[in-house]
Structures are given as structure tokens and as C-alpha cells.
ZAVEX-535430 format. One record per residue: residue number from 1; z, x, y of N, C-alpha, C in turn. Coordinates in steps of 0.2 Angstrom, whole numbers, plus 5000, padded with zeros to 4 digits. Atoms other than C-alpha are relative to their C-alpha. Layout:
<rs>
+-----+------+------+------+------+------+------+------+------+------+
!   i !  n_z !  n_x !  n_y ! ca_z ! ca_x ! ca_y !  c_z !  c_x !  c_y !
+-----+------+------+------+------+------+------+------+------+------+
! NUM !    Z !    X !    Y !    Z !    X !    Y !    Z !    X !    Y !
...
+-----+------+------+------+------+------+------+------+------+------+
</rs>
This chain:
<rs>
+-----+------+------+------+------+------+------+------+------+------+
!   i !  n_z !  n_x !  n_y ! ca_z ! ca_x ! ca_y !  c_z !  c_x !  c_y !
+-----+------+------+------+------+------+------+------+------+------+
!   1 ! 5003 ! 5003 ! 4994 ! 4537 ! 4647 ! 5070 ! 4997 ! 5005 ! 5004 !
!   2 ! 5003 ! 4996 ! 4996 ! 4524 ! 4656 ! 5080 ! 4998 ! 4997 ! 5006 !
!   3 ! 5001 ! 5004 ! 4994 ! 4523 ! 4652 ! 5098 ! 4995 ! 5004 ! 5005 !
!   4 ! 5004 ! 4997 ! 4995 ! 4512 ! 4656 ! 5113 ! 5004 ! 5002 ! 5006 !
!   5 ! 4996 ! 4998 ! 4994 ! 4517 ! 4663 ! 5130 ! 5003 ! 4994 ! 5004 !
!   6 ! 4997 ! 5005 ! 4996 ! 4520 ! 4646 ! 5137 ! 5005 ! 4995 ! 4996 !
!   7 ! 4996 ! 5005 ! 5004 ! 4531 ! 4639 ! 5123 ! 5007 ! 5001 ! 5003 !
!   8 ! 4993 ! 5000 ! 4997 ! 4548 ! 4634 ! 5129 ! 5005 ! 5003 ! 4995 !
!   9 ! 4995 ! 4996 ! 5004 ! 4562 ! 4645 ! 5123 ! 5006 ! 4995 ! 4999 !
!  10 ! 4994 ! 5004 ! 5002 ! 4577 ! 4636 ! 5114 ! 5005 ! 5004 ! 4997 !
!  11 ! 4995 ! 4996 ! 5003 ! 4594 ! 4642 ! 5109 ! 4999 ! 5000 ! 4992 !
!  12 ! 5001 ! 5000 ! 5007 ! 4590 ! 4637 ! 5091 ! 4995 ! 5005 ! 4998 !
!  13 ! 5005 ! 4995 ! 5002 ! 4575 ! 4648 ! 5091 ! 5002 ! 5007 ! 5000 !
!  14 ! 4997 ! 4993 ! 5000 ! 4585 ! 4663 ! 5096 ! 5005 ! 5002 ! 4995 !
!  15 ! 4995 ! 4999 ! 5005 ! 4598 ! 4661 ! 5082 ! 4997 ! 5005 ! 4995 !
!  16 ! 5003 ! 4996 ! 5005 ! 4596 ! 4675 ! 5070 ! 5000 ! 5007 ! 5002 !
!  17 ! 5000 ! 4993 ! 4999 ! 4594 ! 4694 ! 5069 ! 4993 ! 5002 ! 5003 !
!  18 ! 5005 ! 4997 ! 4996 ! 4582 ! 4704 ! 5081 ! 5000 ! 5007 ! 5000 !
!  19 ! 5001 ! 4993 ! 5000 ! 4576 ! 4722 ! 5081 ! 4995 ! 5002 ! 5006 !
!  20 ! 5004 ! 4997 ! 4994 ! 4569 ! 4732 ! 5096 ! 4993 ! 5002 ! 4997 !
!  21 ! 5007 ! 4997 ! 5002 ! 4550 ! 4734 ! 5094 ! 4998 ! 5005 ! 5004 !
!  22 ! 5002 ! 4994 ! 4995 ! 4547 ! 4744 ! 5110 ! 5003 ! 4997 ! 5006 !
!  23 ! 4998 ! 5001 ! 4993 ! 4553 ! 4745 ! 5128 ! 4997 ! 5004 ! 5005 !
!  24 ! 5003 ! 4995 ! 4995 ! 4547 ! 4752 ! 5144 ! 5005 ! 5006 ! 5001 !
!  25 ! 4996 ! 4994 ! 5000 ! 4553 ! 4770 ! 5147 ! 5006 ! 4999 ! 5004 !
!  26 ! 4995 ! 5000 ! 4995 ! 4564 ! 4765 ! 5162 ! 5006 ! 4997 ! 4996 !
!  27 ! 4994 ! 5003 ! 5003 ! 4576 ! 4755 ! 5150 ! 5003 ! 5005 ! 4995 !
!  28 ! 4997 ! 4995 ! 5004 ! 4579 ! 4770 ! 5138 ! 5004 ! 4997 ! 4994 !
!  29 ! 4997 ! 5003 ! 5005 ! 4584 ! 4759 ! 5124 ! 4999 ! 5004 ! 4993 !
!  30 ! 5000 ! 4996 ! 5006 ! 4588 ! 4767 ! 5107 ! 4996 ! 4997 ! 4995 !
!  31 ! 5003 ! 5003 ! 5006 ! 4576 ! 4764 ! 5093 ! 5005 ! 4998 ! 4995 !
!  32 ! 4995 ! 5003 ! 5005 ! 4584 ! 4753 ! 5080 ! 5005 ! 4996 ! 5003 !
!  33 ! 4995 ! 5005 ! 4996 ! 4594 ! 4743 ! 5093 ! 4999 ! 4993 ! 4997 !
!  34 ! 5000 ! 5007 ! 5003 ! 4598 ! 4726 ! 5085 ! 5004 ! 4995 ! 5004 !
!  35 ! 4996 ! 5005 ! 4998 ! 4605 ! 4710 ! 5090 ! 5000 ! 4994 ! 4996 !
!  36 ! 4999 ! 5006 ! 5003 ! 4611 ! 4694 ! 5082 ! 5003 ! 4995 ! 5004 !
!  37 ! 4998 ! 5006 ! 4996 ! 4612 ! 4677 ! 5091 ! 5003 ! 4996 ! 4995 !
!  38 ! 4997 ! 5004 ! 5004 ! 4625 ! 4668 ! 5082 ! 5001 ! 4992 ! 5002 !
!  39 ! 4999 ! 5007 ! 4999 ! 4628 ! 4649 ! 5081 ! 5006 ! 4998 ! 5005 !
!  40 ! 4994 ! 5002 ! 4996 ! 4645 ! 4650 ! 5090 ! 4999 ! 5003 ! 5007 !
!  41 ! 5001 ! 4998 ! 4993 ! 4637 ! 4657 ! 5106 ! 5002 ! 5007 ! 5001 !
!  42 ! 4999 ! 4993 ! 4999 ! 4641 ! 4675 ! 5102 ! 4994 ! 5004 ! 4998 !
!  43 ! 5005 ! 4996 ! 5001 ! 4629 ! 4689 ! 5102 ! 5002 ! 5007 ! 4998 !
!  44 ! 4998 ! 4994 ! 5003 ! 4632 ! 4704 ! 5091 ! 4994 ! 5005 ! 5002 !
!  45 ! 5005 ! 4996 ! 4997 ! 4623 ! 4719 ! 5099 ! 5002 ! 5007 ! 4997 !
!  46 ! 4999 ! 4994 ! 5003 ! 4621 ! 4735 ! 5089 ! 4995 ! 5006 ! 5002 !
!  47 ! 5004 ! 4994 ! 4997 ! 4615 ! 4752 ! 5096 ! 5002 ! 5006 ! 4996 !
!  48 ! 4999 ! 4994 ! 5004 ! 4612 ! 4766 ! 5084 ! 5002 ! 5007 ! 5004 !
!  49 ! 4998 ! 4994 ! 4997 ! 4620 ! 4783 ! 5088 ! 5000 ! 5006 ! 4995 !
!  50 ! 5000 ! 4995 ! 5004 ! 4620 ! 4800 ! 5081 ! 5006 ! 5000 ! 4995 !
!  51 ! 4994 ! 5001 ! 5004 ! 4638 ! 4796 ! 5074 ! 5000 ! 4994 ! 4996 !
!  52 ! 4999 ! 5006 ! 5003 ! 4634 ! 4779 ! 5067 ! 4997 ! 4995 ! 5004 !
!  53 ! 5002 ! 5005 ! 4996 ! 4633 ! 4764 ! 5079 ! 5005 ! 4998 ! 5004 !
!  54 ! 4995 ! 5003 ! 4995 ! 4641 ! 4756 ! 5094 ! 4998 ! 4992 ! 4999 !
!  55 ! 5001 ! 5007 ! 5001 ! 4644 ! 4737 ! 5091 ! 5004 ! 4997 ! 5006 !
!  56 ! 4997 ! 5003 ! 4994 ! 4647 ! 4726 ! 5106 ! 4999 ! 4992 ! 4999 !
!  57 ! 5001 ! 5007 ! 5001 ! 4650 ! 4707 ! 5105 ! 5000 ! 4997 ! 5007 !
!  58 ! 5001 ! 5004 ! 4994 ! 4644 ! 4696 ! 5119 ! 5001 ! 4993 ! 4999 !
!  59 ! 5001 ! 5007 ! 5000 ! 4645 ! 4678 ! 5123 ! 4993 ! 4999 ! 5004 !
!  60 ! 5006 ! 5001 ! 4998 ! 4628 ! 4671 ! 5127 ! 4998 ! 4992 ! 5002 !
!  61 ! 5002 ! 5007 ! 4999 ! 4620 ! 4655 ! 5135 ! 4993 ! 5001 ! 5003 !
!  62 ! 5006 ! 5000 ! 4997 ! 4602 ! 4651 ! 5139 ! 4999 ! 4995 ! 5005 !
!  63 ! 5001 ! 5005 ! 4994 ! 4598 ! 4643 ! 5156 ! 4992 ! 5000 ! 5002 !
!  64 ! 5007 ! 5000 ! 4999 ! 4579 ! 4639 ! 5156 ! 4997 ! 5007 ! 4997 !
!  65 ! 5003 ! 4994 ! 5002 ! 4570 ! 4656 ! 5155 ! 5005 ! 5006 ! 5002 !
!  66 ! 4995 ! 4995 ! 4999 ! 4587 ! 4666 ! 5159 ! 5005 ! 5000 ! 4995 !
!  67 ! 4995 ! 4999 ! 5005 ! 4598 ! 4673 ! 5146 ! 5006 ! 5003 ! 5004 !
!  68 ! 4994 ! 4998 ! 4996 ! 4616 ! 4675 ! 5153 ! 5005 ! 5002 ! 4994 !
!  69 ! 4995 ! 4997 ! 5005 ! 4628 ! 4686 ! 5143 ! 5006 ! 5003 ! 5004 !
!  70 ! 4994 ! 4996 ! 4998 ! 4646 ! 4693 ! 5146 ! 5004 ! 5002 ! 4994 !
!  71 ! 4996 ! 4997 ! 5006 ! 4658 ! 4703 ! 5135 ! 5005 ! 4995 ! 4998 !
!  72 ! 4996 ! 5005 ! 5002 ! 4668 ! 4692 ! 5124 ! 5007 ! 5001 ! 5003 !
!  73 ! 4993 ! 4998 ! 4998 ! 4684 ! 4701 ! 5130 ! 5000 ! 4999 ! 5008 !
!  74 ! 5000 ! 5002 ! 4993 ! 4678 ! 4696 ! 5148 ! 4996 ! 5006 ! 5004 !
!  75 ! 5003 ! 4996 ! 4995 ! 4668 ! 4704 ! 5162 ! 4993 ! 5002 ! 4998 !
!  76 ! 5007 ! 4997 ! 5001 ! 4651 ! 4713 ! 5163 ! 4995 ! 4994 ! 4999 !
!  77 ! 5005 ! 5005 ! 5001 ! 4640 ! 4697 ! 5166 ! 4993 ! 5003 ! 5002 !
!  78 ! 5007 ! 4998 ! 4999 ! 4621 ! 4700 ! 5165 ! 4996 ! 4994 ! 4999 !
!  79 ! 5005 ! 5005 ! 5000 ! 4607 ! 4689 ! 5168 ! 4993 ! 5003 ! 4999 !
!  80 ! 5006 ! 4996 ! 5001 ! 4590 ! 4694 ! 5161 ! 4994 ! 4994 ! 4998 !
!  81 ! 5005 ! 5004 ! 5002 ! 4573 ! 4685 ! 5160 ! 4998 ! 5000 ! 4993 !
!  82 ! 5002 ! 5000 ! 5007 ! 4568 ! 4680 ! 5143 ! 4994 ! 4995 ! 4998 !
!  83 ! 5005 ! 5005 ! 5002 ! 4552 ! 4672 ! 5135 ! 4998 ! 5001 ! 4993 !
!  84 ! 5002 ! 5000 ! 5007 ! 4545 ! 4668 ! 5118 ! 4993 ! 5002 ! 5001 !
!  85 ! 5007 ! 4998 ! 5000 ! 4529 ! 4678 ! 5117 ! 4996 ! 4999 ! 4994 !
!  86 ! 5005 ! 5001 ! 5006 ! 4514 ! 4679 ! 5105 ! 5003 ! 5002 ! 4994 !
!  87 ! 4998 ! 4998 ! 5006 ! 4518 ! 4680 ! 5087 ! 5007 ! 5000 ! 4999 !
!  88 ! 4993 ! 5001 ! 5000 ! 4536 ! 4675 ! 5090 ! 5004 ! 5006 ! 5002 !
!  89 ! 4997 ! 4995 ! 4997 ! 4540 ! 4691 ! 5099 ! 5005 ! 4998 ! 5006 !
!  90 ! 4995 ! 5001 ! 4995 ! 4556 ! 4690 ! 5110 ! 4999 ! 5005 ! 5006 !
!  91 ! 5002 ! 4996 ! 4995 ! 4552 ! 4697 ! 5127 ! 5006 ! 5000 ! 5006 !
!  92 ! 4995 ! 5000 ! 4995 ! 4566 ! 4702 ! 5140 ! 4997 ! 5004 ! 5006 !
!  93 ! 5002 ! 4997 ! 4994 ! 4562 ! 4706 ! 5158 ! 5006 ! 5002 ! 5004 !
!  94 ! 4995 ! 4997 ! 4996 ! 4575 ! 4717 ! 5167 ! 4998 ! 5002 ! 5006 !
!  95 ! 5002 ! 4999 ! 4993 ! 4569 ! 4715 ! 5184 ! 4993 ! 5005 ! 5001 !
!  96 ! 5006 ! 4997 ! 5000 ! 4552 ! 4722 ! 5180 ! 4999 ! 5005 ! 4994 !
!  97 ! 5000 ! 4996 ! 5006 ! 4556 ! 4734 ! 5165 ! 5001 ! 4995 ! 4994 !
!  98 ! 5000 ! 5005 ! 5005 ! 4553 ! 4725 ! 5149 ! 5002 ! 5003 ! 4993 !
!  99 ! 4998 ! 4998 ! 5007 ! 4559 ! 4726 ! 5131 ! 4998 ! 4994 ! 4995 !
! 100 ! 5003 ! 5005 ! 5004 ! 4551 ! 4717 ! 5116 ! 5004 ! 5001 ! 4993 !
! 101 ! 4996 ! 5000 ! 5006 ! 4561 ! 4712 ! 5100 ! 4996 ! 4996 ! 4995 !
! 102 ! 5003 ! 5004 ! 5006 ! 4555 ! 4705 ! 5083 ! 5005 ! 4998 ! 4996 !
! 103 ! 4995 ! 5003 ! 5004 ! 4564 ! 4694 ! 5072 ! 5000 ! 5004 ! 4993 !
! 104 ! 4999 ! 4996 ! 5007 ! 4571 ! 4703 ! 5056 ! 4999 ! 4995 ! 4995 !
! 105 ! 5002 ! 5004 ! 5006 ! 4566 ! 4696 ! 5039 ! 5007 ! 4996 ! 4999 !
! 106 ! 4994 ! 5004 ! 5002 ! 4578 ! 4682 ! 5033 ! 5004 ! 5004 ! 4995 !
! 107 ! 4995 ! 4997 ! 5005 ! 4593 ! 4689 ! 5024 ! 5002 ! 5007 ! 5002 !
! 108 ! 4999 ! 4993 ! 4998 ! 4593 ! 4706 ! 5033 ! 5005 ! 4999 ! 5006 !
! 109 ! 4996 ! 4999 ! 4994 ! 4606 ! 4711 ! 5047 ! 5006 ! 4996 ! 4999 !
+-----+------+------+------+------+------+------+------+------+------+
</rs>
């Protein structure tokens, strides 16, 4: 499904694996950062490191154009603006600094 900037974002559309395309320098995200939105409302977040990767599991929920997450073991709540952009790109707005993720090919991740 390819959507325009005004397409409504749905939880079902988020399901699956996403990889960082690019981000504003202020965010300093590691290239290769990935996330997988699971059907059970968990989000597997993987950040590449020199020694391998850091894996974080979050709970997630979508409230309109806001994605809310917190650690599965509790704490660290985060709310971030999220939109479904052109060509199916997932765009996050961290208070002005933005990051763009693309869906990984089916069967990967």
C-alpha cells in the first residue's frame, strides 16, 4: 500500500519490520537501526553497535498521530508524532527533529 501525506495511520499498517532511511542530525540515530511492530503490541527495537547490537523491547500503542511506547519491563514512556508519508515511508517527529523509516522487504527481519 502506498499512501499520501494525508493518509490515516493505522496499527495494522505499522505491523512488520522497518529500517532507518535517514534522520535529522540532532537525533544521531545509528545507521541500520531497525524496528518491528508486532501484532501483540510489542515493538522490537534493534540498534547496531561496534560489538553487535542492542535489542530493546517496548510496548506500543497508536493514538491518532501519536505513537506511545514504554519499556516492556516498565518505565521510560515516550510519545512521538508519527505519519505515513509518500511511498509508504514512516515519518517520526521528535519535537521538530525527524526520522524516516522504510518497510523492509517481506520475509526479512
